[in-house]
C-alpha positions in Angstrom: 4.8 26.3 -5.9 4.3 23.8 -8.6 0.9 23.4 -10.2 -0.6 20.3 -11.7 -0.2 20.1 -15.5 -2.2 18.4 -18.1 -5.3 16.2 -17.6 -5.7 13.8 -14.7 -6.8 10.9 -16.9 -3.3 10.0 -18.4 -1.8 10.0 -14.8 -4.7 7.8 -13.5 -4.4 5.4 -16.5 -0.7 5.0 -15.8 -1.5 4.5 -12.2 -3.9 1.7 -13.1 -1.0 -0.1 -14.8 0.3 -0.8 -11.3 -2.8 -2.9 -10.6 -2.1 -5.4 -13.4 -0.4 -8.0 -11.0 -3.6 -7.9 -8.9 -6.0 -8.5 -11.8 -7.5 -11.8 -10.5 -8.3 -10.1 -7.2 -9.8 -7.1 -8.8 -11.9 -9.2 -11.2 -13.2 -11.2 -8.2 -14.0 -7.9 -6.4 -15.7 -6.6 -9.5 -17.9 -9.6 -9.7 -18.7 -9.1 -6.0 -19.7 -5.5 -6.7 -22.0 -6.4 -9.6 -23.7 -9.1 -7.5 -24.0 -6.7 -4.6 -25.6 -4.0 -6.8 -27.9 -6.6 -8.5 -29.1 -7.8 -5.1 -29.8 -4.2 -4.0 -31.7 -3.6 -7.2 -33.7 -6.8 -6.8 -34.7 -5.8 -3.3 -35.9 -2.4 -4.5 -37.9 -4.0 -7.3 -39.3 -6.5 -4.8 -40.9 -3.6 -2.9 -43.5 -3.3 -5.7 -45.1 -6.8 -5.1 -44.5 -6.4 -1.3 -46.7 -3.3 -1.3 -49.2 -4.5 -3.9 -49.7 -8.0 -2.7 -49.3 -7.6 1.0 -51.2 -4.3 1.7 -53.5 -3.9 -1.3 -54.5 -7.2 -2.8 -53.5 -9.1 0.4 -52.7 -12.4 -1.2 -51.5 -14.8 1.4 -49.3 -16.9 -0.9 -46.6 -14.4 -1.3 -46.7 -13.3 2.4 -44.7 -16.5 3.3 -42.1 -16.3 0.6 -41.4 -12.5 0.5 -39.6 -12.4 3.9 -37.4 -15.4 3.0 -36.6 -13.9 -0.4 -35.6 -10.6 1.3 -33.3 -12.4 3.8 -31.7 -14.4 1.0 -31.1 -11.3 -1.1 -29.4 -9.6 1.9 -27.3 -12.7 2.6 -26.1 -12.7 -1.1 -25.5 -8.9 -0.9 -23.4 -9.3 2.3 -21.2 -12.1 1.0 -20.7 -10.3 -2.3 -19.8 -7.0 -0.5 -17.3 -8.8 1.7 -15.6 -10.4 -1.3 -15.5 -7.0 -3.0 -14.1 -5.2 0.0 -11.4 -7.8 0.8 -10.3 -8.1 -2.8 -9.9 -4.4 -3.3 -8.2 -3.9 0.1 -5.6 -6.6 -0.7 -4.9 -5.1 -4.1 -4.7 -1.5 -2.7 -2.2 -2.4 0.0 -0.2 -4.4 -2.5 0.0 -1.4 -4.9 1.1 0.8 -1.9 3.8 -1.6 -1.0 5.0 -2.0 -4.6 5.2 1.8 -5.1 7.1 2.3 -1.8 9.7 -0.3 -2.9 10.0 1.1 -6.4 10.4 4.7 -5.3 13.0 3.9 -2.7 14.9 1.8 -5.2 14.7 4.7 -7.6 16.0 7.2 -5.1 19.0 4.9 -4.5 19.8 5.0 -8.2 19.5 8.8 -8.6 22.6 11.0 -8.9 24.0 13.0 -6.0 22.5 16.3 -7.3 19.0 15.0 -6.5 19.9 14.7 -2.8 21.1 18.3 -2.9 17.9 19.6 -4.4 15.3 17.5 -2.5 15.5 17.2 1.3 15.2 13.8 2.9 11.9 14.7 4.8 10.2 15.4 1.4 11.4 12.0 0.2 9.9 10.4 3.3 6.6 12.1 2.7 6.5 10.5 -0.8 7.4 7.1 0.5 4.8 7.5 3.3 1.6 9.4 2.8 2.0 9.8 -1.0 2.2 6.1 -1.5 -0.8 5.5 0.7 -2.9 8.1 -1.1 -1.9 6.7 -4.5 -3.1 3.3 -3.4 -6.3 4.9 -2.2 -6.8 6.6 -5.6 -5.9 3.5 -7.6 -8.1 1.0 -5.6 -10.1 2.5 -2.7 -11.5 5.3 -4.7 -12.1 3.0 -7.6 -14.0 0.7 -5.3 -16.3 3.5 -4.1 -16.8 4.7 -7.7 -17.6 1.3 -9.1 -19.8 0.3 -6.1 -21.8 3.4 -6.2 -22.0 3.5 -10.0 -23.3 0.0 -10.0 -25.8 0.9 -7.3 -27.0 3.9 -9.4 -27.2 1.7 -12.5 -29.2 -0.9 -10.7 -31.5 1.7 -9.3 -32.0 3.3 -12.7 -32.8 -0.1 -14.3 -35.5 -0.6 -11.6 -36.8 2.9 -12.3 -36.9 2.4 -16.1 -38.5 -1.0 -15.6 -41.1 0.4 -13.3 -41.9 3.6 -15.2 -39.6 4.8 -18.1 -41.6 8.0 -18.6 -41.0 9.2 -15.0 -37.3 8.1 -15.0 -36.5 10.0 -18.3 -38.1 13.1 -17.0 -36.1 13.0 -13.7 -32.8 12.5 -15.7 -32.8 16.2 -16.7 -30.8 16.9 -13.5 -27.9 14.7 -14.7 -26.0 17.1 -17.0 -25.6 19.9 -14.4 -24.6 17.3 -11.8 -21.9 15.9 -14.1 -20.6 19.5 -14.8 -20.4 20.2 -11.1 -18.5 17.0 -10.3 -16.0 17.8 -13.0 -15.4 21.3 -11.6 -15.0 19.9 -8.1 -12.5 17.4 -9.3 -10.3 20.1 -10.9 -10.4 22.2 -7.8 -9.6 19.2 -5.6 -6.6 18.3 -7.7 -5.2 21.9 -7.7 -5.5 22.2 -3.9 -4.2 18.6 -3.3 -0.9 19.4 -5.0 -0.4 22.4 -2.7 -1.4 20.3 0.4 1.2 17.6 -0.4 4.0 20.2 -0.8 2.9 21.9 2.4 3.0 18.6 4.2 6.6 18.0 3.1 7.6 21.5 4.2 5.9 20.9 7.6 7.8 17.7 8.1 11.1 19.4 7.0 10.6 22.2 9.5 9.9 19.8 12.3 12.9 17.6 11.3 15.3 20.5 11.4 14.1 21.6 14.9 14.1 18.1 16.4 17.4 17.0 14.8 19.2 20.1 16.0 17.4 20.3 19.4 20.6 20.9 21.3 21.5 24.0 19.2 17.9 25.1 19.4 18.0 25.0 23.2 21.5 26.4 23.7 20.8 29.4 21.4 17.3 30.0 22.9 15.7 29.5 19.5 12.6 27.6 20.6 10.4 30.6 19.9 11.9 31.1 16.5 11.5 27.5 15.5 7.9 27.4 16.9 7.0 30.5 15.0 8.3 29.0 11.8 6.6 25.7 12.4 3.3 27.4 13.4 3.3 29.5 10.3 3.7 26.5 8.1 1.1 24.6 10.1 -1.3 27.5 9.6 -0.8 27.4 5.8 -1.4 23.7 5.9 -4.6 24.2 7.9 -6.0 26.8 5.5 -5.4 24.5 2.5 -7.1 21.6 4.4 -10.1 23.9 5.1 -10.3 24.7 1.4 -10.5 21.0 0.6 -13.2 20.4 3.2 -15.3 23.5 2.1 -15.1 22.2 -1.5 -16.3 18.8 -0.4 -19.1 20.2 1.8 -20.3 22.5 -1.0 -20.4 19.8 -3.6 -22.2 17.5 -1.2 -24.8 20.1 -0.4 -25.4 20.8 -4.1 -25.8 17.1 -4.8 -28.4 16.8 -2.1 -30.2 19.9 -3.4 -30.4 18.4 -6.9 -31.5 15.1 -5.4 -34.4 16.8 -3.6 -35.4 18.5 -6.8 -35.4 15.1 -8.5 -37.6 13.7 -5.7 -40.0 16.6 -6.0 -40.2 16.0 -9.8 -40.7 12.3 -9.0 -43.7 13.0 -6.7 -45.4 15.3 -9.3 -44.9 12.9 -12.2 -45.7 9.7 -10.3 -48.9 11.3 -9.1 -49.8 12.1 -12.7 -48.9 8.5 -13.9 -50.9 7.0 -11.0 -53.9 9.0 -11.8 -53.7 7.8 -15.4 -53.6 4.2 -14.2 -50.0 3.6 -15.5 -48.4 3.3 -12.0 -49.4 1.2 -9.0 -48.8 2.0 -5.4 -46.1 -0.6 -5.2 -44.5 0.8 -8.4 -44.5 4.3 -6.7 -42.8 2.9 -3.6 -40.2 1.1 -5.8 -39.5 4.4 -7.7 -39.2 6.3 -4.4 -36.8 3.8 -2.8 -34.6 3.7 -6.0 -34.5 7.5 -6.2 -33.6 7.8 -2.5 -30.8 5.2 -3.0 -29.4 7.2 -5.9 -28.9 10.4 -3.8 -26.4 9.0 -1.2 -24.6 7.2 -4.0 -24.2 10.5 -5.9 -23.0 12.1 -2.7 -20.4 9.3 -2.2 -19.2 9.8 -5.8 -18.7 13.5 -5.2 -16.9 13.0 -1.9 -14.6 10.4 -3.4 -13.3 13.1 -5.8 -11.2 14.3 -2.8 -9.5 10.9 -2.4 -9.1 10.5 -6.1 -7.6 13.9 -6.8 -5.3 13.7 -3.8 -4.1 10.3 -5.1 -3.6 11.7 -8.6 -1.6 14.6 -7.2 0.5 12.2 -5.2 0.9 9.9 -8.2 2.2 12.9 -10.2 4.8 13.5 -7.5 5.9 9.9 -7.4 6.0 9.6 -11.2 8.3 12.7 -11.1 10.7 10.5 -9.1 10.3 7.4 -11.1 10.8 9.3 -14.4 14.0 11.0 -13.2 17.2 10.0 -15.0 19.3 7.4 -13.2 22.9 7.8 -12.5 24.8 7.6 -15.8 26.1 4.0 -16.1 27.0 3.5 -19.7 30.4 1.9 -19.1 31.1 -1.6 -20.4 34.7 -2.3 -19.3 34.8 -5.0 -16.6 36.9 -4.3 -13.5 37.6 -7.2 -11.1 40.3 -5.7 -8.9 42.0 -2.5 -9.8 45.7 -1.8 -9.4 44.8 1.6 -8.0 46.6 4.1 -10.2 44.3 7.1 -9.9 44.9 10.2 -12.2 43.1 13.5 -12.5 43.8 15.4 -15.7 42.6 19.0 -15.8 39.3 18.2 -14.1 36.7 21.0 -13.7 33.4 20.3 -11.8 30.5 22.6 -11.1 27.3 22.1 -9.0 24.0 22.8 -10.8 23.1 26.4 -10.7 26.5 27.6 -9.5 28.5 30.0 -11.6 31.8 29.4 -9.7 33.2 25.9 -10.3 33.7 23.7 -7.3 36.9 22.4 -8.9 39.0 24.0 -11.6 41.8 22.4 -13.7 42.8 19.9 -11.0 45.6 17.5 -12.0 47.5 14.9 -9.9 48.3 11.2 -9.8 47.9 8.9 -6.8 49.7 5.5 -6.9 49.2 2.2 -5.1 51.0 2.0 -1.7 51.0 5.8 -1.3 49.1 8.3 0.8 47.8 11.5 -0.9 46.7 14.1 1.6 44.2 16.8 0.5 44.0 19.9 2.8 42.7 23.4 2.6 40.3 25.9 4.1 36.6 25.1 4.4 34.9 25.3 0.9 38.2 24.9 -0.9 36.9 21.9 -2.9 38.3 18.9 -0.9 35.0 17.0 -0.5 34.0 17.9 -4.1 37.2 16.3 -5.4 36.7 12.9 -3.6 33.0 12.7 -4.6 34.0 12.5 -8.2 36.0 9.3 -7.7 33.0 7.0 -7.0 31.1 9.1 -9.6 28.6 10.5 -7.1 28.8 13.7 -9.2 29.9 14.1 -12.8 32.8 16.3 -13.9 32.3 19.2 -16.3 35.5 18.7 -18.2 38.8 16.9 -18.0 39.3 13.2 -17.2 39.7 11.0 -14.2 41.4 7.7 -14.9 41.8 4.5 -12.9 44.5 2.2 -14.2 44.8 4.2 -17.3 41.1 4.2 -18.3 38.5 6.9 -17.8 36.1 6.2 -14.9 33.0 6.4 -17.1 34.3 3.4 -19.1 33.8 1.2 -16.1 30.5 -0.2 -14.9 29.4 1.8 -11.8 29.0 -1.3 -9.6 32.5 -2.5 -10.6 34.1 0.9 -9.9 32.5 1.3 -6.5 33.4 -2.3 -5.5 37.0 -1.1 -5.8 36.6 1.9 -3.4 36.3 2.0 0.4 35.1 5.2 2.1 35.4 6.2 5.7 33.8 9.6 6.4 33.5 11.9 9.4 29.7 11.1 9.5 29.6 7.3 9.9 26.7 5.5 8.4 25.4 2.8 10.7 22.1 1.0 10.9 19.8 -0.2 13.7 21.3 -3.7 13.7 24.1 -5.8 15.2 27.8 -5.0 15.1 28.3 -7.9 12.7 25.5 -6.7 10.4 27.0 -3.2 10.3 30.5 -4.3 9.5 29.6 -7.1 7.1 27.3 -4.7 5.2 25.9 -5.0 1.6 28.1 -7.1 -0.6 30.2 -8.1 2.4 27.4 -10.2 3.9 28.9 -13.4 2.6 32.2 -13.0 4.5 33.2 -15.7 7.0 33.1 -15.2 10.8 36.9 -15.4 10.9 37.3 -12.6 8.3 34.7 -10.5 10.2 36.5 -11.0 13.5 39.9 -10.1 11.9 38.5 -6.9 10.5 37.0 -5.9 13.9 40.3 -6.6 15.6 42.3 -4.8 13.0 40.2 -1.7 13.5 40.9 -1.7 17.3 37.2 -2.3 17.8 37.3 -5.7 19.5 38.4 -4.1 22.8 34.9 -2.5 23.2 32.9 -5.1 21.2 33.9 -7.9 23.6 32.4 -6.0 26.4 29.0 -5.6 24.8 26.2 -7.9 26.2 26.1 -10.2 23.1 29.5 -9.4 21.7 29.6 -9.0 17.9 25.8 -9.8 17.7 24.8 -6.9 20.0 22.4 -4.3 18.6 23.9 -0.8 18.4 20.7 1.3 18.1 19.4 3.7 15.5 22.4 5.2 13.6 24.7 3.5 16.2 23.3 5.7 19.0 24.5 3.2 21.7 28.1 3.8 20.7 30.5 6.7 21.2 31.9 8.6 18.2 35.2 6.8 18.3 33.5 3.4 18.5 31.3 4.2 15.5 34.4 5.4 13.6 36.3 2.1 14.3 33.3 0.1 13.1 33.4 2.1 9.8 37.2 1.3 9.5 36.4 -2.4 10.2 33.9 -2.3 7.3 36.6 -0.8 5.0 39.1 -3.4 6.2 36.6 -6.2 5.4 36.0 -4.7 2.0 39.8 -4.7 1.3 39.4 -2.3 -1.7 42.4 -1.1 -3.6 41.3 2.6 -3.3 40.7 4.0 0.1 39.1 7.5 0.8 39.3 8.9 4.3 37.2 12.1 4.6 38.2 13.8 7.9 37.8 10.5 9.7 39.3 11.8 13.0 38.1 15.4 12.9 35.3 15.1 15.5 37.1 12.8 18.0 38.8 13.3 21.3 42.5 12.7 21.7 42.2 9.1 23.1 39.6 8.1 20.4 41.7 9.7 17.7 44.8 7.7 18.8 42.9 4.5 18.6 41.3 5.4 15.2 44.6 6.6 13.8 46.3 3.3 14.8 43.5 1.4 13.1 44.0 3.5 10.0 47.7 2.6 10.0 46.6 -1.1 9.7 44.1 -0.2 6.9 46.2 2.0 4.6 49.3 -0.1 3.4 49.3 -1.5 -0.1 46.4 0.8 -1.2 45.9 4.1 -3.0 44.9 6.2 -0.1 43.4 9.7 -0.3 43.0 11.5 3.0 41.1 14.7 3.6 42.6 16.0 6.8 41.8 18.9 9.2 44.6 18.2 11.7 47.8 18.6 9.7 49.8 16.6 12.3 48.0 13.4 11.1 49.4 13.7 7.5 53.0 14.5 8.2 54.0 11.1 6.7 51.9 11.5 3.5 53.7 10.8 0.3 52.2 13.9 -1.3 50.1 16.8 0.1 47.8 18.7 -2.2 46.9 22.2 -0.8 43.6 23.4 -2.3 42.1 26.9 -2.3 39.0 28.1 -4.3 38.7 24.8 -6.1 42.4 24.7 -7.3 45.5 23.0 -6.2 47.7 25.9 -5.2 50.6 23.9 -3.6 51.9 20.3 -3.7 54.7 18.4 -2.1 55.7 16.6 1.0 55.0 17.9 4.5 58.7 19.0 4.9 58.8 20.6 1.4 55.6 22.6 1.9 56.8 23.9 5.3 60.0 25.0 3.8 58.2 26.8 0.9 56.5 29.0 3.4 53.2 29.2 1.5 49.6 28.5 2.4 50.4 25.1 3.9 53.0 26.6 6.2 50.5 29.4 7.2 47.8 26.8 8.1 50.4 24.7 10.0 51.5 27.7 12.0 47.9 28.6 12.9 47.2 25.0 14.1 50.5 24.9 16.0 49.6 28.1 17.9 46.1 26.6 18.6 47.8 23.5 20.0 
């Protein structure tokens, strides 16, 4: 469990930098707060003549004007408070939006290892509640702190103006109060870090159970998942209670100190009144100012929770924003590659793993050819193809495209020349057209889009949809079958028309009829490109120009389908196993 490091002020100061674009709104809100506090202070001071003139001296002249002045003061205070609240709210929500956009943009620029080490539910917590709490710390908490601080300052000015001797004597409670607020703040921050991490684990536990609900039900694991979730929820509850107990304790201490201050006020005010230095109206003004300070101090203590949670969230978001982007130091421009792909003694290793995922891998794939990559699960097939778009870096060796190392090219140019069709198709909650003409393909013409859909054998089901190519397909394409989703992914690759095509077990999870349609679509997609195919069913790669057989991260056999069968090695063994299964 990570603990907060360093002082909170540098984090908060950095957080305030996000408020710069909203400076005019914040200055307007600040002016509103100052006017609001001044009006409150004026009303408190007004109580001195109200009491003296109305109840003691009973001068009729002021009796008419005092009620009007009071109404005017509260009108000014109400308008100023409205301006302050709206200005701060607009700035706070704007900062929250900016942070969400920045953090998501950063995640999309991070290397693949980040997604291995940080689960998506944790990322969603940062984009959701963390961003909100940071905005609350940057603006909402600041609003409370400034409003209440101005109220206290206004009340203190009234008290000093009315009787500086009594006011200075009461201020002896300030140092222990400041010490207590500091201690509460540190405790809040420490617990807030743990609560945020606990919230991420809670969401991750629920996500696993709900996403895999079919397996949970089939294997009777409801009780197991509920126990796991309940245990995490209990840890979260205990941490939440710690926060509330800290808040309640600090609030109680503030009120106790306030009562001590009031007691001191009564004693000293009585002494000053007896000496003729304090009128009845002055005493009332002192009393009202003192009683106004106590709830303001309580609010300042309570806002520590919001502030420290926000600082803890900011630390987590800054951890994302400060992470290193994908390495993109290449300067060589690449319009359209020829497609000559060469691996030279490439070794790759995942962070924290002793055994390399790939070891001394060498081969060449040429335009117009199909290179099939097969092997047992965990043999390094997927690791190999992830190196081509530079999702992961290699440890040693070189990967060249058209004779130049991949890292000499700009990332965007390199990836523009690669099309990928995987087993898990990535579709969005949008129309068929939007999912095929995706990203940089948005500018394609309707004729090109239709040609790609037809070429992928997808038009036969797209035409039957209620709105044809403009029909929505649901979240992750949930309204389509697996084969239909796969054909839309092939249509997207066709529309991209990239010189390098990677097929990662594109037919592994399909039934026979869907596989036939998808395989036929792939036959239209593959010519005139450098195609790499990870295949589970060996029958689908019998016509590959070369087959690479991998085991434990190494290429242990290579050749054509017929050559490898004749050699009687691992490929022939895997082929016999599948033939018997068939």
